[in-house]
C-alpha positions as CSV (number, residue, x, y, z in Angstrom):
1,M,0.0,0.0,0.0
2,A,2.8,2.5,1.0
3,K,4.6,1.5,-2.2
4,Q,1.7,2.5,-4.5
5,K,1.3,5.8,-2.7
6,K,5.0,6.5,-3.3
7,D,4.7,5.5,-7.0
8,K,1.7,7.9,-7.5
9,R,3.7,10.8,-5.9
10,I,6.5,10.2,-8.3
11,V,4.1,10.0,-11.2
12,F,2.5,13.3,-10.2
13,L,5.8,15.1,-9.9
14,C,7.0,13.9,-13.4
15,L,3.8,15.0,-14.8
16,L,4.1,18.4,-13.2
17,L,7.7,18.8,-14.4
18,A,6.5,17.8,-17.8
19,F,3.9,20.5,-17.9
20,I,6.3,23.2,-16.7
21,L,8.8,22.4,-19.4
22,F,6.0,22.2,-21.9
23,G,4.9,25.9,-20.6
24,Y,8.5,27.0,-21.0
25,S,9.0,25.5,-24.3
26,F,5.6,26.9,-25.6
27,R,6.6,30.5,-24.5
28,L,10.0,30.2,-26.0
29,F,8.3,29.1,-29.3
30,S,6.0,32.0,-29.0
31,W,9.0,34.5,-28.5
32,Q,11.2,33.1,-31.0
33,I,8.9,31.9,-33.7
34,V,5.4,33.1,-33.5
35,N,6.2,36.7,-32.2
36,R,9.7,37.0,-33.4
37,Q,9.2,39.8,-35.8
38,N,7.4,41.9,-33.2
39,H,10.4,41.6,-30.8
40,V,12.8,42.5,-33.5
41,N,10.7,45.6,-34.4
42,D,10.6,46.6,-30.7
43,S,14.5,46.0,-30.3
44,L,15.0,48.0,-33.6
45,S,12.8,50.9,-32.3
46,A,14.8,51.3,-29.0
47,T,16.7,54.5,-28.9
48,A,19.8,55.5,-27.0
49,L,20.2,59.0,-25.8
50,Y,23.5,60.5,-24.6
51,T,23.4,63.3,-22.1
52,P,26.5,65.2,-20.5
53,I,27.4,64.7,-17.0
54,P,28.9,68.0,-15.9
55,A,32.6,67.9,-14.8
56,A,34.1,69.9,-11.8
57,R,35.7,73.1,-12.6
58,G,39.5,73.2,-11.5
59,E,40.3,75.3,-8.4
60,V,42.6,78.3,-7.9
61,L,44.9,78.3,-5.1
62,D,47.9,80.4,-3.9
63,R,51.5,79.5,-4.2
64,Y,51.3,77.3,-1.0
65,G,47.9,75.7,-1.8
66,R,45.6,78.2,0.2
67,P,42.3,78.5,-1.6
68,F,41.1,81.6,-3.7
69,A,38.4,80.0,-5.8
70,V,37.1,76.5,-4.9
71,N,34.0,74.2,-5.5
72,A,31.2,73.9,-3.0
73,E,28.2,71.5,-3.2
74,G,24.9,73.1,-4.4
75,Y,21.7,72.2,-6.0
76,N,20.3,73.1,-9.4
77,I,16.7,72.6,-10.7
78,V,16.8,70.8,-13.9
79,F,14.2,69.9,-16.7
80,N,14.9,66.4,-18.2
81,R,12.8,66.2,-21.4
82,I,13.2,62.3,-21.3
83,Y,10.7,62.1,-18.4
84,M,8.7,65.4,-18.9
85,P,5.3,65.4,-20.4
86,K,5.1,67.9,-23.1
87,D,1.4,69.0,-22.3
88,N,2.4,69.8,-18.7
89,L,5.3,72.1,-19.3
90,N,3.7,75.6,-19.0
91,D,2.0,74.7,-15.8
92,T,5.2,73.1,-14.4
93,I,7.2,76.5,-15.2
94,L,4.5,78.6,-13.5
95,S,4.4,76.5,-10.4
96,L,8.2,76.2,-9.9
97,A,8.6,80.0,-10.6
98,E,6.1,80.7,-7.8
99,I,7.9,78.6,-5.5
100,L,11.4,80.1,-6.2
101,T,9.9,83.7,-6.3
102,A,8.2,83.2,-2.9
103,A,11.8,82.0,-1.5
104,G,13.4,85.0,-3.1
105,E,15.5,82.9,-5.5
106,K,15.9,83.4,-9.2
107,Y,15.1,81.1,-12.1
108,N,16.6,81.1,-15.5
109,D,14.9,83.7,-17.8
110,R,17.1,85.4,-20.4
111,C,14.3,86.8,-22.6
112,P,15.4,90.2,-23.8
113,I,12.0,91.7,-23.2
114,S,10.9,93.7,-20.2
115,K,9.1,91.9,-17.5
116,S,5.9,93.9,-17.6
117,E,3.8,96.0,-20.1
118,P,4.4,98.2,-22.0
119,Y,6.9,95.6,-23.4
120,K,10.2,96.6,-24.8
121,F,13.6,95.2,-25.9
122,E,16.4,95.0,-23.2
123,E,19.7,95.0,-24.8
124,T,21.4,94.0,-21.6
125,S,20.0,90.3,-21.6
126,N,22.3,87.5,-22.3
127,I,20.1,86.8,-25.3
128,S,19.9,89.6,-27.9
129,P,16.7,90.7,-29.5
130,A,18.3,89.7,-32.8
131,T,18.8,86.1,-31.6
132,M,15.4,86.0,-30.3
133,I,13.9,87.2,-33.4
134,A,15.8,84.5,-35.4
135,E,14.8,81.6,-33.1
136,L,11.3,82.6,-33.4
137,G,11.4,82.6,-37.2
138,L,10.4,86.2,-37.6
139,A,11.7,88.8,-40.1
140,H,14.6,90.7,-38.8
141,Y,12.6,93.9,-38.5
142,A,10.0,92.2,-36.2
143,T,8.9,94.5,-33.4
144,V,8.6,93.5,-29.7
145,E,4.8,93.1,-30.2
146,N,5.5,90.7,-33.0
147,C,7.7,88.6,-30.8
148,V,5.2,88.5,-27.9
149,D,2.4,87.5,-30.2
150,E,4.5,84.8,-31.9
151,M,5.5,83.3,-28.5
152,I,2.1,83.4,-27.3
153,K,1.2,81.4,-30.3
154,Q,4.0,78.9,-30.4
155,F,3.8,78.2,-26.6
156,K,0.1,77.9,-26.7
157,I,-0.5,80.3,-23.7
158,E,-3.4,82.3,-24.9
159,N,-5.5,81.3,-21.9
160,Y,-2.9,82.4,-19.3
161,S,-2.9,85.9,-17.7
162,K,-0.4,88.5,-19.1
163,A,1.9,88.0,-16.1
164,Q,1.8,84.3,-16.5
165,Q,2.4,84.6,-20.2
166,R,5.7,86.6,-19.5
167,I,6.9,84.1,-17.0
168,I,6.3,81.2,-19.4
169,M,7.7,83.3,-22.4
170,G,10.9,84.0,-20.7
171,V,11.7,80.5,-19.6
172,R,10.6,78.7,-22.8
173,L,12.6,81.2,-25.0
174,T,15.7,80.6,-23.0
175,M,15.1,76.7,-23.3
176,I,14.9,77.1,-27.0
177,V,18.2,79.1,-27.1
178,A,19.7,76.4,-24.8
179,D,18.9,73.7,-27.2
180,Y,16.6,71.9,-24.7
181,S,16.0,68.5,-26.0
182,D,16.2,64.8,-25.1
183,P,20.0,64.7,-24.9
184,I,20.3,68.3,-23.4
185,P,18.7,69.0,-20.1
186,F,17.8,72.7,-19.1
187,T,18.9,74.3,-15.9
188,F,15.8,76.0,-14.7
189,A,17.4,77.4,-11.5
190,E,21.0,77.3,-10.1
191,N,22.3,77.1,-6.5
192,V,19.0,77.1,-4.9
193,S,18.6,76.5,-1.1
194,I,18.0,73.1,0.6
195,N,14.6,74.5,1.8
196,T,13.5,75.0,-1.9
197,V,14.9,71.7,-2.9
198,S,12.9,70.0,-0.1
199,K,9.8,71.7,-1.2
200,I,10.1,70.7,-4.7
201,E,10.9,67.1,-3.8
202,E,7.9,67.0,-1.5
203,Y,5.7,67.3,-4.5
204,S,7.9,65.5,-7.0
205,A,5.0,63.5,-8.4
206,K,3.4,66.8,-9.6
207,Y,6.6,67.6,-11.5
208,P,7.6,64.5,-13.5
209,G,10.9,65.3,-15.4
210,V,11.9,68.0,-12.9
211,E,15.1,66.9,-11.1
212,T,17.2,68.5,-8.3
213,S,20.9,67.6,-9.2
214,V,23.8,68.2,-6.8
215,V,26.4,70.3,-8.8
216,T,29.7,72.1,-7.7
217,I,29.0,75.8,-7.2
218,R,32.0,78.3,-7.5
219,Q,33.0,79.7,-4.1
220,Y,35.5,82.5,-3.4
221,V,37.3,82.0,-0.1
222,S,37.8,85.5,1.3
223,G,36.4,87.0,-1.9
224,S,38.0,90.3,-1.1
225,I,41.6,89.2,-1.4
226,A,42.9,89.7,-4.8
227,P,39.6,89.9,-6.7
228,H,41.1,91.7,-9.6
229,I,43.5,88.9,-10.1
230,I,41.3,85.9,-9.5
231,G,38.4,87.2,-11.5
232,N,35.1,85.6,-11.9
233,I,33.0,83.1,-13.9
234,G,29.5,83.8,-15.4
235,P,26.9,82.6,-17.9
236,I,27.6,82.4,-21.6
237,Y,26.9,85.7,-23.3
238,A,25.0,85.9,-26.7
239,E,28.1,87.1,-28.4
240,E,30.2,84.2,-27.1
241,W,27.8,81.4,-27.7
242,D,28.5,80.7,-31.5
243,T,32.1,80.2,-30.6
244,L,31.8,78.3,-27.5
245,K,29.1,75.7,-28.5
246,D,31.6,74.7,-31.2
247,K,34.1,73.9,-28.3
248,G,31.6,71.5,-26.5
249,Y,30.1,74.1,-24.1
250,S,26.3,73.8,-23.3
251,Y,24.4,77.0,-23.0
252,N,23.9,76.3,-19.1
253,D,27.8,76.2,-18.7
254,K,29.7,78.8,-16.7
255,V,32.9,80.3,-18.2
256,G,35.6,82.6,-17.0
257,K,34.8,86.2,-17.4
258,S,37.9,88.0,-16.0
259,G,41.2,87.7,-14.3
260,I,42.7,84.1,-13.8
261,E,39.3,82.5,-14.1
262,K,39.2,83.7,-17.8
263,Y,42.7,83.3,-18.7
264,S,43.1,79.8,-17.4
265,E,39.7,78.6,-18.8
266,S,41.3,75.9,-20.8
267,Y,43.1,74.6,-17.7
268,L,40.2,75.0,-15.3
269,R,37.5,73.6,-17.6
270,G,37.0,69.8,-17.0
271,T,35.8,67.2,-19.5
272,N,32.1,66.3,-19.1
273,G,31.1,62.6,-18.9
274,T,28.4,61.0,-20.8
275,L,25.2,59.2,-19.5
276,K,23.6,56.7,-21.9
277,T,19.7,56.3,-21.5
278,T,18.1,53.7,-23.7
279,R,14.2,53.9,-24.3
280,D,11.8,51.8,-26.1
281,A,9.4,52.8,-28.9
282,S,6.9,54.1,-26.4
283,G,9.5,56.2,-24.5
284,K,9.8,54.0,-21.6
285,V,13.3,54.1,-20.1
286,L,14.8,50.6,-20.5
287,S,18.2,51.3,-18.9
288,T,20.7,54.0,-18.0
289,E,24.5,53.6,-18.0
290,V,27.4,56.0,-17.4
291,V,29.5,55.3,-20.5
292,K,32.1,58.0,-19.8
293,E,33.1,59.4,-16.4
294,P,33.6,63.1,-16.1
295,V,37.1,64.3,-15.6
296,A,37.5,67.4,-13.3
297,G,39.5,70.4,-14.5
298,N,43.0,71.1,-13.4
299,T,44.1,73.2,-10.5
300,V,45.8,76.5,-11.1
301,M,48.4,77.4,-8.4
302,L,49.4,81.1,-8.4
303,T,52.6,82.9,-7.6
304,I,50.5,85.1,-5.2
305,D,51.1,84.7,-1.4
306,R,47.6,84.9,0.0
307,N,48.7,86.1,3.4
308,L,51.2,88.6,2.0
309,Q,48.3,90.0,-0.3
310,Q,46.1,90.4,2.6
311,V,48.8,92.3,4.6
312,A,49.4,94.5,1.6
313,Q,45.7,95.3,1.0
314,N,45.2,96.1,4.7
315,S,48.4,98.3,4.8
316,L,47.4,100.3,1.7
317,K,43.9,100.9,2.9
318,E,45.3,102.2,6.1
319,L,47.7,104.5,4.1
320,I,44.9,106.1,2.2
321,T,42.8,106.4,5.1
322,Y,45.7,108.2,7.0
323,R,46.5,110.5,4.1
324,Q,43.0,111.6,3.9
325,T,43.5,113.3,7.3
326,Q,46.8,115.2,6.4
327,E,46.4,118.8,4.8
328,D,48.5,118.0,1.9
329,S,46.8,115.0,0.7
330,R,43.1,115.0,1.9
331,S,42.0,114.1,-1.7
332,A,44.0,110.8,-1.4
333,D,41.4,108.0,-2.5
334,A,43.3,105.2,-4.4
335,G,46.4,103.3,-5.0
336,S,48.2,100.1,-5.8
337,I,50.8,97.9,-4.5
338,V,52.9,95.0,-6.4
339,V,55.2,92.8,-4.7
340,M,57.7,90.8,-6.8
341,N,60.2,87.9,-6.3
342,V,63.4,89.8,-8.0
343,N,65.0,86.5,-8.8
344,T,62.0,84.9,-10.8
345,G,59.6,87.5,-11.8
346,E,57.0,86.0,-9.7
347,I,54.2,88.4,-8.5
348,L,53.7,87.8,-4.7
349,A,51.0,90.4,-4.4
350,A,49.0,92.8,-6.6
351,V,46.8,95.1,-4.8
352,T,44.2,97.6,-6.1
353,Y,42.4,100.1,-3.8
354,P,39.5,100.6,-3.6
355,S,38.4,97.1,-4.3
356,Y,35.4,94.7,-3.9
357,D,34.4,91.3,-2.8
358,M,33.8,88.6,-5.2
359,E,31.0,87.2,-3.0
360,T,28.8,90.2,-3.6
361,Y,30.1,91.2,-6.9
362,T,27.1,90.0,-9.0
363,N,24.7,91.7,-6.7
364,N,26.6,95.0,-6.3
365,Y,27.9,95.2,-9.9
366,A,25.7,98.1,-11.1
367,S,27.0,100.2,-8.1
368,L,30.6,99.2,-8.6
369,L,30.4,100.1,-12.3
370,S,29.0,103.6,-11.5
371,N,31.4,104.3,-8.5
372,S,33.5,107.3,-9.5
373,R,36.4,105.7,-7.4
374,L,36.6,102.9,-10.1
375,P,36.8,99.9,-7.8
376,L,36.5,97.5,-10.7
377,F,39.8,99.1,-12.3
378,N,42.9,96.9,-11.8
379,R,45.3,99.6,-11.0
380,A,48.2,97.2,-10.4
381,L,48.3,96.1,-13.9
382,D,46.4,98.9,-16.0
383,G,46.9,102.0,-13.9
384,V,49.5,104.2,-15.6
385,Y,51.3,106.7,-13.3
386,A,54.3,109.1,-13.7
387,P,57.1,107.6,-11.6
388,G,58.4,110.9,-10.3
389,S,61.9,110.5,-8.7
390,T,61.6,106.8,-8.5
391,F,62.9,107.0,-12.0
392,K,66.2,108.6,-10.9
393,P,68.0,105.4,-10.3
394,L,67.6,104.5,-13.9
395,T,68.8,107.8,-15.1
396,A,71.8,107.5,-12.7
397,A,72.5,104.0,-14.1
398,I,72.3,105.0,-17.7
399,G,74.5,108.0,-17.2
400,L,77.1,105.9,-15.5
401,E,77.0,103.1,-17.8
402,T,77.4,105.4,-21.0
403,N,80.1,107.4,-19.4
404,K,78.1,110.7,-19.3
405,I,79.2,111.0,-15.6
406,T,81.3,109.1,-13.2
407,P,80.4,108.1,-9.6
408,D,82.7,110.8,-8.1
409,E,81.9,113.6,-10.5
410,M,80.4,116.6,-8.6
411,V,77.5,118.5,-10.1
412,T,76.8,121.6,-8.2
413,C,73.1,122.3,-7.5
414,Q,72.5,126.0,-7.8
415,G,68.8,125.7,-7.1
416,T,67.7,126.8,-10.6
417,Y,68.8,124.9,-13.7
418,R,69.9,127.7,-16.3
419,Y,71.4,125.6,-19.0
420,F,68.7,126.7,-21.5
421,K,67.6,130.3,-21.9
422,D,64.0,129.6,-22.4
423,Y,63.2,127.0,-19.9
424,Q,64.9,127.1,-16.4
425,P,63.2,124.7,-13.8
426,S,64.1,124.6,-10.3
427,C,65.1,122.1,-7.7
428,M,63.3,121.7,-4.4
429,H,66.5,123.0,-2.7
430,T,70.0,124.3,-3.3
431,H,72.1,121.3,-2.5
432,G,75.6,122.4,-3.7
433,P,78.1,119.9,-5.0
434,L,76.7,116.3,-5.2
435,D,78.0,112.9,-6.5
436,T,75.7,110.2,-7.7
437,T,75.1,108.5,-4.5
438,N,74.2,111.8,-2.6
439,A,72.2,113.0,-5.6
440,L,69.9,109.9,-5.1
441,K,69.7,110.3,-1.3
442,V,68.5,114.0,-1.5
443,S,66.6,113.4,-4.7
444,C,68.3,116.5,-6.4
445,N,66.4,117.5,-9.5
446,Y,69.1,119.8,-10.6
447,Y,71.7,116.8,-10.7
448,F,69.3,114.7,-12.8
449,Y,68.4,117.5,-15.2
450,E,72.0,117.9,-16.1
451,L,72.4,114.1,-16.4
452,G,69.3,113.8,-18.5
453,R,70.5,116.5,-21.0
454,R,73.8,114.6,-21.4
455,I,72.1,111.4,-22.0
456,G,69.3,112.4,-24.3
457,I,65.9,111.0,-24.6
458,D,66.7,108.3,-27.1
459,K,69.2,106.6,-24.9
460,L,66.8,107.1,-21.8
461,N,64.0,105.3,-23.7
462,E,66.4,102.5,-25.0
463,Y,67.3,101.6,-21.3
464,C,63.7,102.2,-20.2
465,K,62.6,99.4,-22.4
466,K,65.4,97.1,-21.2
467,F,64.3,97.5,-17.5
468,G,60.6,96.9,-18.4
469,L,59.3,100.5,-18.4
470,G,56.9,101.4,-21.2
471,V,56.7,97.8,-22.5
472,K,54.4,94.9,-21.5
473,T,55.8,92.6,-18.8
474,G,54.4,89.4,-20.2
475,V,52.1,88.9,-17.2
476,E,49.3,86.5,-18.1
477,L,46.4,88.9,-17.7
478,G,45.7,92.0,-19.8
479,E,48.0,95.0,-18.8
480,A,48.7,98.5,-20.0
481,T,51.8,99.3,-22.0
482,G,52.4,102.5,-20.3
483,T,54.0,105.6,-22.0
484,L,57.6,106.5,-22.8
485,A,58.0,110.3,-23.0
486,G,59.6,111.4,-26.1
487,P,59.3,112.7,-29.7
488,E,57.5,109.5,-30.8
489,Y,54.6,109.9,-28.2
490,R,54.3,113.6,-28.8
491,K,54.0,113.1,-32.6
492,Q,51.1,110.6,-31.7
493,I,49.2,113.2,-29.8
494,G,49.9,115.9,-32.2
495,S,52.5,118.0,-30.4
496,Y,56.4,118.5,-30.5
497,W,59.3,117.7,-28.2
498,T,61.8,120.0,-26.7
499,E,65.0,119.7,-24.8
500,G,63.2,120.9,-21.7
501,D,60.9,117.9,-22.0
502,T,64.1,115.6,-21.9
503,I,65.3,116.9,-18.6
504,Q,61.7,116.4,-17.2
505,A,61.6,112.9,-18.5
506,A,65.0,112.3,-16.8
507,I,63.4,113.0,-13.3
508,G,60.3,110.8,-14.0
509,Q,57.9,113.6,-15.3
510,S,56.9,114.8,-18.8
511,D,54.8,112.1,-20.2
512,N,56.3,109.3,-18.6
513,G,53.7,106.9,-17.4
514,F,54.2,103.3,-16.1
515,T,52.1,100.8,-14.2
516,P,52.8,99.6,-10.6
517,L,53.8,96.2,-12.1
518,Q,56.4,97.8,-14.4
519,L,57.8,99.7,-11.5
520,A,58.1,96.6,-9.5
521,T,59.7,94.8,-12.6
522,Y,62.2,97.6,-13.1
523,T,63.1,97.7,-9.4
524,S,63.6,93.9,-9.3
525,T,66.0,94.4,-12.3
526,I,68.3,96.7,-10.5
527,A,68.1,94.6,-7.3
528,N,69.2,91.3,-9.0
529,G,72.0,92.8,-10.8
530,G,70.5,93.6,-14.3
531,T,68.3,90.6,-15.3
532,R,64.7,91.3,-16.2
533,Y,62.5,88.3,-15.8
534,K,58.9,87.8,-17.5
535,S,56.5,88.9,-14.8
536,H,53.9,86.0,-14.1
537,L,51.0,85.1,-12.0
538,I,50.8,81.4,-12.5
539,K,53.2,79.2,-10.9
540,E,52.0,75.8,-11.9
541,I,49.2,73.7,-13.2
542,R,48.3,70.5,-11.2
543,S,45.7,67.9,-11.4
544,Y,42.5,68.4,-9.6
545,D,43.6,66.2,-6.7
546,L,47.0,68.0,-6.7
547,D,49.0,64.8,-7.2
548,K,50.4,65.6,-10.5
549,V,52.1,68.6,-11.9
550,V,50.6,69.1,-15.3
551,E,52.7,72.4,-16.3
552,K,55.2,74.1,-14.4
553,V,56.1,77.8,-15.1
554,E,59.8,78.3,-15.0
555,P,61.5,81.8,-14.7
556,T,62.0,83.4,-18.0
557,V,64.8,86.0,-18.7
558,V,63.5,88.7,-21.1
559,E,66.4,90.9,-21.0
560,T,70.0,91.1,-19.7
561,V,70.5,94.9,-19.4
562,G,74.2,94.9,-19.6
563,L,75.1,97.3,-16.8
564,S,78.3,96.6,-15.0
565,K,78.4,95.5,-11.4
566,E,80.2,98.7,-10.4
567,V,77.4,100.8,-11.9
568,L,74.7,98.7,-10.2
569,D,76.5,98.9,-6.9
570,V,76.6,102.7,-7.1
571,V,72.9,102.9,-7.8
572,K,71.9,100.6,-5.1
573,K,74.3,102.3,-2.8
574,G,72.3,105.5,-3.5
575,M,69.0,103.7,-2.8
576,L,70.3,102.3,0.5
577,S,71.2,105.9,1.5
578,V,67.4,107.0,1.0
579,T,66.5,104.5,3.7
580,S,69.6,104.7,6.0
581,E,70.4,108.5,5.9
582,G,67.8,110.2,3.8
583,S,64.1,110.9,3.8
584,L,63.0,107.5,5.1
585,S,65.8,106.9,7.7
586,H,63.0,107.5,10.3
587,I,61.3,104.3,9.1
588,F,64.1,102.1,8.2
589,V,67.2,103.0,10.1
590,D,66.7,100.5,12.9
591,Y,65.0,97.9,10.8
592,P,66.6,94.4,11.1
593,L,67.4,94.2,7.4
594,Q,68.8,96.9,5.1
595,V,66.5,98.2,2.5
596,G,67.2,99.9,-0.8
597,G,64.4,102.4,-1.9
598,K,63.4,105.5,-3.6
599,T,60.6,107.8,-3.1
600,G,58.6,109.9,-5.7
601,T,56.4,112.8,-5.8
602,A,54.7,112.9,-9.3
603,T,52.7,115.8,-10.2
604,T,49.6,114.6,-12.0
605,F,46.3,116.1,-13.2
606,Y,42.9,114.5,-12.4
607,S,39.8,116.1,-14.1
608,G,42.1,119.1,-14.8
609,V,43.2,119.5,-11.2
610,E,46.8,119.3,-10.2
611,Y,47.6,116.7,-7.6
612,N,50.8,114.9,-6.4
613,N,50.8,111.1,-6.2
614,G,53.0,109.4,-3.7
615,V,55.3,106.8,-5.3
616,F,57.8,104.5,-3.6
617,V,59.9,101.5,-4.8
618,A,62.1,99.3,-2.5
619,F,63.9,96.1,-2.4
620,A,65.2,93.9,0.5
621,P,67.5,92.5,1.8
622,Y,70.1,94.9,0.5
623,E,73.0,92.5,0.3
624,K,71.0,89.6,-1.3
625,P,67.8,90.9,-2.5
626,E,64.7,88.7,-2.5
627,I,61.6,90.9,-3.0
628,A,60.8,94.3,-4.7
629,V,57.9,96.5,-3.7
630,A,56.3,99.3,-5.8
631,I,53.6,101.5,-4.1
632,V,51.6,104.3,-5.7
633,A,49.1,106.4,-3.8
634,E,46.9,108.6,-5.7
635,K,46.7,112.3,-4.7
636,A,48.5,111.2,-1.5
637,G,51.2,114.0,-1.5
638,Y,54.9,113.3,-1.0
639,G,56.4,109.9,-1.7
640,S,58.1,109.9,1.5
641,G,54.8,109.7,3.3
642,C,53.7,106.6,1.3
643,A,56.5,104.1,2.2
644,G,54.8,102.7,5.2
645,P,53.1,99.6,3.5
646,A,56.6,98.5,2.4
647,Y,57.6,98.2,6.1
648,D,54.6,96.0,6.7
649,I,55.2,93.8,3.7
650,F,58.9,93.3,4.5
651,D,57.8,92.4,8.1
652,A,55.2,90.0,6.8
653,Y,57.5,88.3,4.4
654,F,60.8,88.1,6.6
655,F,59.5,87.9,10.0
656,Y,56.8,86.6,12.1
657,N,56.2,87.7,15.6
658,G,59.5,89.3,15.7
659,E,61.3,86.0,14.8
660,T,63.1,85.7,11.4
661,Y,61.9,82.8,9.4
662,N,62.4,81.6,5.9
663,P,59.2,81.7,3.9
664,Q,57.9,78.1,3.0
665,N,59.0,76.9,-0.3
666,S,56.4,77.5,-2.8
667,G,54.3,74.7,-3.9
668,V,54.4,73.1,-0.5
669,L,50.8,72.8,0.7
670,I,49.9,74.6,3.9
671,E,47.0,73.0,6.0
């Protein structure tokens, strides 16, 4: 009996297994034979879309790895057309715009039409009216009313209110210009708050195709430090789009607009990755796959020392503020400082005052642009100033090298220079007999009038160029060329040159005008013994993780000026006498290091009113120079009253809390 039951169970299991195998076989037959063509058609109709995965932008650091411009995590609101129903787009835009507006946040509307009636074109938009007209398929002479009517028709928004129509038009036109499509998502809003993200995600079912993506947001650490040098990034403008889209940029990308951010765009820009999305014929997403990982941009390490830059900025601000309390310089309102490594041409600090903060730059741009003190103007690289008596060491060097004078020859200052009958300028004092060193110490105009007359303007300008004055220094960012006084320049401005102009040029006046960067370069060339290096702001390019040096900028010799050591020693001795015995001895006589320097008081006209700019150049240590400093303080009176920042800069570079230290090797990261 038990055996019969066992046999029945075995038979049942065999029949069940046979039934299951038959079912699978039938299904397989149906797939492969009966419905084969349907599945082939489905397979053939499946489509693959490739969308970009944004790469992180490279960062900008100082010479020791301290951050200037870095990446922080933020949130963007993105429209993904793959998942977004077309018939719901207008209502989605209105709903999201209402959420962002209530939160005080902005969304992406670049439409060049005013926000309310009466409508008018706005030329300041990132999309020009001409671009809008072309995108809408209208004739080039279309009016703003034509554009509005066409968008109402194309976007099917006849039944919305005027205010709602303007919101939808603005976003949808921006989407068109941004090439919004299945492979190209549209960034509706950037860098939104976590509260806004949470609110949108709370109602995510209401917004199919709307995604909150985690992205890198540019953040400027201590944005008030060197903003003119670091620069900024911003959206792609209409005039840039045709060029940049051919280089692989999307309309939503940010690009460098100024400073290092712009110059180093090719280094900082990463390589986007690629996401593959496969859909069937009905539009259903079958799979997603990252087929190419994004590669972050490279990191740019500058020659700037962030701490030294901050010290120089603070000191210049204090100087201008103090000079505004002095009777001879109450109009002082601006200035610049450049600090340079004399043996490499590296720019350690480049200061402009007044300045601004990159963190508030966008919001404050209009007021910054209209500010009469020109805080957006980069005085360090683009400001052109008469050098005044800071030019005299060069005149002395030329005179000695060309044997127009000897170090020991005495020139007797008689107060008024009477060589010319029709032009007899005066010296500040009657100094009596002077050699070169003492002429530099007391800054005797009479001595340098005579020396300039002997040298002549052609030879003066020949050596100016060798020392980097009146020529571009080679710095990566844009810079002014400056002005060399002489017949050539006078001809350009429709005037003529006289011998009296030559002797004024010899004391740093006439038409001479140089940038603070050029003054620092010139001083460095004297300090290091006659080698002019290309001035530069970039020290090296590293991989994003800093592990690999991609490109290293080596010091580049532009000119060897050919002055003898004896000549340079005399000139440097004269500059030392200014700080040890002359007008600046009260500042530097007890300083732990010997400093070579020269003051200058340059007569200049601002809006037709005569002022004196204070100018000062210096290098230290005297015996083995490492850094040079150039200071210009606009309308600040005598140069001797503008040397204070140099003291602070030397202190910051050579000393810390009263103890001597060697600055850390550049490129070594500091925690």
